[in-house]
C-alpha positions as CSV (number, residue, x, y, z in Angstrom):
1,M,-0.1,-0.2,-0.1
2,R,1.4,2.9,-1.3
3,R,0.6,6.5,1.1
4,L,1.4,9.8,-1.2
5,L,1.0,13.4,-0.1
6,V,-0.7,15.8,-2.4
7,L,-1.3,19.3,-2.8
8,L,-4.4,20.7,-3.2
9,V,-4.0,23.6,-5.8
10,G,-7.3,24.7,-6.6
11,S,-10.0,24.1,-9.1
12,L,-8.7,23.3,-12.6
13,L,-10.5,24.2,-15.6
14,L,-10.9,21.8,-18.3
15,A,-10.9,22.3,-22.3
16,G,-13.1,19.8,-24.4
17,I,-14.9,17.4,-22.1
18,A,-17.9,16.8,-23.8
19,V,-21.0,15.9,-21.5
20,P,-25.0,14.7,-22.1
21,V,-27.6,17.2,-21.8
22,S,-29.2,17.5,-18.8
23,A,-32.6,17.9,-20.2
24,A,-35.5,16.3,-17.9
25,P,-36.9,12.6,-19.5
26,A,-40.4,10.8,-19.2
27,H,-40.3,9.0,-15.2
28,V,-39.2,5.7,-16.5
29,Q,-39.9,3.1,-14.5
30,D,-37.5,0.3,-16.3
31,K,-34.3,1.3,-14.9
32,W,-32.0,-1.1,-13.5
33,A,-28.7,-1.0,-12.1
34,L,-25.4,-3.3,-10.7
35,I,-23.4,-1.9,-8.3
36,I,-19.9,-2.8,-7.6
37,G,-17.8,-2.5,-4.8
38,V,-14.4,-4.1,-4.0
39,D,-12.3,-3.2,-0.6
40,T,-11.2,-7.0,0.6
41,H,-9.5,-9.9,-1.3
42,T,-8.6,-13.6,-0.8
43,G,-5.1,-14.4,-0.6
44,R,-2.8,-11.8,-0.7
45,T,-4.1,-9.0,-2.8
46,R,-4.0,-5.3,-1.5
47,D,-7.2,-4.4,-0.1
48,N,-8.6,-1.0,-0.7
49,I,-10.6,1.7,1.8
50,G,-13.4,3.3,-0.4
51,A,-14.3,0.9,-2.7
52,V,-17.6,-0.1,-1.2
53,G,-18.1,3.3,0.2
54,D,-17.9,4.4,-3.5
55,A,-20.6,1.2,-4.2
56,V,-22.6,3.0,-0.8
57,A,-22.6,6.5,-2.5
58,F,-23.7,5.3,-5.9
59,Q,-26.7,3.6,-5.0
60,D,-27.8,6.3,-2.1
61,L,-27.5,8.8,-5.7
62,L,-30.4,6.1,-7.3
63,R,-32.4,6.0,-4.3
64,S,-32.4,10.3,-4.5
65,Q,-33.4,9.8,-7.6
66,G,-36.2,7.6,-6.9
67,W,-35.1,4.0,-7.9
68,P,-36.7,1.1,-6.3
69,D,-34.7,-1.1,-4.6
70,D,-35.4,-4.2,-6.0
71,H,-34.3,-3.2,-9.2
72,V,-30.6,-2.3,-7.9
73,R,-28.4,-5.1,-7.1
74,V,-25.3,-4.0,-5.2
75,L,-22.4,-6.6,-4.9
76,T,-19.2,-6.4,-2.0
77,N,-16.2,-7.7,-1.5
78,Q,-16.9,-11.6,-1.0
79,Q,-20.4,-11.1,-3.2
80,A,-18.2,-9.7,-5.9
81,T,-16.5,-12.3,-7.2
82,Q,-15.8,-13.4,-10.6
83,A,-19.3,-15.7,-11.0
84,G,-20.9,-13.3,-8.9
85,I,-20.0,-10.1,-11.1
86,R,-20.6,-12.4,-14.2
87,Q,-24.1,-13.0,-12.9
88,G,-24.6,-9.7,-12.0
89,M,-23.8,-8.7,-15.8
90,Q,-26.3,-10.7,-17.4
91,W,-28.7,-10.0,-14.7
92,L,-28.1,-6.2,-16.1
93,V,-27.9,-7.5,-19.9
94,D,-31.3,-9.9,-19.4
95,R,-33.0,-6.2,-17.8
96,C,-32.3,-3.6,-20.4
97,Q,-33.7,-4.9,-23.3
98,S,-35.9,-2.0,-24.2
99,P,-35.2,0.8,-25.9
100,D,-36.3,3.0,-23.6
101,S,-34.9,1.2,-20.3
102,Y,-32.6,3.4,-18.6
103,C,-30.0,1.2,-17.1
104,V,-26.1,1.6,-14.9
105,F,-23.5,-0.1,-14.2
106,H,-20.7,0.8,-11.5
107,F,-17.5,-1.1,-10.7
108,S,-15.0,0.3,-8.0
109,G,-11.9,-1.4,-7.4
110,H,-8.6,-2.5,-8.7
111,T,-7.4,-3.0,-12.1
112,K,-4.9,-5.4,-13.3
113,Q,-3.3,-3.8,-16.5
114,M,-1.5,-6.7,-18.5
115,N,0.4,-6.5,-22.3
116,N,-1.0,-8.3,-24.7
117,A,1.5,-10.1,-26.6
118,G,0.8,-10.9,-30.5
119,G,-2.6,-9.3,-30.0
120,S,-4.3,-5.9,-31.6
121,E,-4.0,-3.8,-28.9
122,G,-1.4,-3.3,-26.7
123,L,-2.3,-3.2,-23.3
124,H,-5.6,-5.4,-21.6
125,E,-7.1,-4.5,-19.2
126,Y,-9.1,-6.5,-16.4
127,L,-11.4,-6.1,-13.9
128,W,-10.0,-7.5,-10.2
129,P,-13.3,-9.6,-8.7
130,S,-12.7,-10.3,-4.5
131,D,-11.3,-13.9,-5.1
132,N,-8.8,-12.4,-7.6
133,R,-10.1,-14.7,-10.8
134,F,-9.6,-11.5,-13.7
135,I,-12.9,-10.0,-16.2
136,S,-11.2,-8.9,-19.4
137,D,-12.2,-5.4,-20.9
138,D,-13.1,-7.6,-23.9
139,E,-15.3,-9.9,-22.2
140,F,-16.6,-6.8,-19.7
141,A,-17.9,-4.7,-23.1
142,G,-19.4,-7.5,-24.7
143,Y,-21.2,-7.2,-21.9
144,M,-22.0,-3.6,-22.0
145,R,-22.4,-3.3,-25.6
146,R,-25.4,-5.8,-25.6
147,L,-27.4,-2.5,-23.3
148,N,-30.6,-1.3,-24.8
149,G,-31.8,1.9,-24.2
150,Y,-30.0,3.9,-22.8
151,A,-26.7,3.3,-20.0
152,W,-24.3,5.3,-18.0
153,I,-21.2,2.8,-17.1
154,D,-19.3,4.5,-14.5
155,L,-15.5,3.2,-13.0
156,A,-13.5,4.0,-10.5
157,N,-10.4,2.1,-10.8
158,C,-6.9,2.8,-12.5
159,E,-6.5,3.0,-16.3
160,S,-10.8,2.8,-16.4
161,A,-10.6,4.7,-19.9
162,G,-9.2,1.0,-21.4
163,F,-12.1,-0.8,-20.5
164,D,-14.4,1.3,-23.3
165,N,-13.9,-1.5,-26.0
166,G,-16.8,0.0,-28.5
167,I,-19.1,0.5,-25.4
168,S,-19.4,4.1,-25.3
169,S,-22.3,5.3,-28.6
170,P,-25.0,8.0,-28.3
171,K,-26.8,5.8,-25.9
172,R,-24.3,4.9,-24.2
173,L,-22.1,6.9,-21.5
174,V,-19.2,5.9,-20.2
175,T,-17.3,7.3,-17.8
176,G,-14.2,6.4,-15.4
177,A,-11.6,8.1,-13.2
178,S,-8.6,8.0,-15.5
179,Q,-6.9,7.3,-18.5
180,E,-5.8,4.1,-20.0
181,H,-2.3,4.9,-19.0
182,E,-3.0,6.5,-15.5
183,K,-3.6,5.6,-12.1
184,G,-7.0,6.4,-9.7
185,F,-6.9,7.3,-6.1
186,E,-8.8,6.9,-2.9
187,Y,-8.8,9.8,-0.7
188,P,-8.8,8.0,3.2
189,S,-10.7,10.6,5.0
190,W,-13.9,10.3,2.5
191,R,-13.2,6.7,2.5
192,N,-14.2,6.8,-1.3
193,S,-12.8,6.7,-4.6
194,V,-10.9,10.5,-5.4
195,W,-13.5,10.0,-8.4
196,I,-16.8,9.0,-7.0
197,G,-16.1,11.4,-3.5
198,S,-15.9,14.2,-6.3
199,L,-18.8,13.3,-8.7
200,V,-21.1,11.2,-6.2
201,E,-20.7,12.7,-3.1
202,H,-19.3,15.6,-3.0
203,G,-20.6,16.7,-6.8
204,M,-24.0,15.6,-6.6
205,L,-24.9,14.5,-3.3
206,G,-23.4,17.1,-1.8
207,K,-23.9,19.4,-4.6
208,A,-21.2,21.0,-4.5
209,A,-21.3,21.0,-8.6
210,D,-24.4,22.9,-8.4
211,S,-23.6,25.6,-11.4
212,D,-26.1,27.5,-12.1
213,G,-27.4,27.6,-8.4
214,D,-31.0,26.0,-9.0
215,G,-30.3,24.1,-6.3
216,H,-30.0,20.4,-7.8
217,V,-27.4,18.8,-9.8
218,T,-27.2,16.8,-13.8
219,L,-24.6,15.1,-14.9
220,R,-24.1,17.8,-17.0
221,E,-23.1,20.0,-14.2
222,A,-21.3,17.3,-12.4
223,L,-19.2,15.9,-14.5
224,P,-17.1,18.9,-15.8
225,Y,-16.9,19.7,-11.8
226,A,-15.7,16.4,-10.8
227,A,-13.2,15.8,-13.6
228,A,-11.0,19.4,-12.5
229,E,-11.6,18.5,-8.9
230,S,-10.3,14.8,-9.3
231,A,-7.2,16.1,-11.4
232,A,-6.6,19.1,-8.9
233,L,-7.0,16.7,-5.7
234,T,-4.3,14.7,-7.5
235,S,-2.1,17.3,-9.1
236,G,1.8,15.9,-8.9
237,Q,0.8,12.6,-7.9
238,S,3.7,9.8,-8.9
239,P,3.5,8.5,-11.5
240,S,0.7,11.2,-12.8
241,P,-2.5,13.3,-11.7
242,Q,-5.3,11.3,-13.0
243,H,-7.6,13.0,-15.6
244,P,-11.2,11.6,-16.0
245,Y,-12.4,9.7,-19.1
246,I,-15.9,10.9,-20.5
247,A,-17.3,9.2,-23.9
248,G,-20.9,8.7,-25.5
249,G,-23.9,10.1,-23.9
250,E,-25.0,12.6,-26.7
251,E,-28.3,11.6,-26.8
252,G,-29.0,10.6,-23.3
253,N,-30.8,12.9,-20.5
254,W,-28.6,12.0,-17.3
255,F,-30.0,12.7,-13.6
256,P,-32.4,15.4,-13.7
257,P,-33.3,16.9,-10.5
258,P,-35.4,15.2,-8.0
259,A,-38.9,16.5,-6.6
260,E,-37.2,17.7,-3.2
261,V,-34.2,15.4,-2.6
262,S,-31.1,17.0,-0.6
263,R,-28.1,15.8,0.6
264,A,-26.0,19.1,1.5
265,T,-25.6,18.4,5.1
266,S,-24.0,14.9,5.0
267,A,-21.8,15.2,2.1
268,P,-18.0,15.1,3.2
269,A,-16.4,18.7,3.8
270,P,-14.8,20.3,1.0
271,P,-11.2,18.9,0.6
272,P,-8.5,20.4,3.1
273,R,-5.2,21.9,0.8
274,V,-3.5,18.7,2.0
275,C,-4.2,15.2,2.2
276,I,-3.6,11.7,1.8
277,L,-4.3,9.8,-0.9
278,L,-4.0,6.0,-1.5
279,I,-3.5,4.2,-5.0
280,L,-6.3,2.4,-6.2
281,C,-3.9,-0.5,-8.0
282,N,-2.6,-4.0,-7.2
283,R,0.8,-4.3,-8.4
């Protein structure tokens, strides 16, 4: 486990990030989500400290938007084995076949990245389940490409952009903590990754990303806010800062404001000027 000292340098303005539109869609009932967070593993794999916290934050976000609990499957730690994650992805695919469905996938945990000897792709990324039996980026993408309707696929792990193997599209929004050659980090005092702490807990539930001051936060507001905060929090970090990945979703209407929901008082405090970060990768 590597502990790293980072100075917060303030908000970073990012250019060229395309974000989805934010008009309110109809109240879709056909909405389903699979949320995965892996802190603990079998064997000697280094544990995380914020992946389960990320899963809890994502579940809170969906609840705040009125998603029924029985439409949200959550897998954490020992539940998130290779077989459990595969079954969960198939469960999501089976329920997301309507062109009007709205489906969410979230994973927080380790990534295994390996060279692809002799293959057309130089590197392969693998989701790292709790039993250390990996799921390749190609297998993962095969499930995600079978989601019909609208889908938001979010990855809070190292090298997360590398998982977008043909997934992102006008109706499939893919977001991730880092680019394909970058690490992702955790924020111990938040008990979250930097990405989900910035995007969900701080930006959306805490309303720090409410750029127009209307009391509600959409993904159109939250994504650029969280991308800037993540980069700023990891500025100067070794081997590099993390720059979140955002692709697709041009046709979607993503997380409009609910009627009367606020968690501003329970969100994390703004980041201190100095913080200790932990890397989200096991090597």
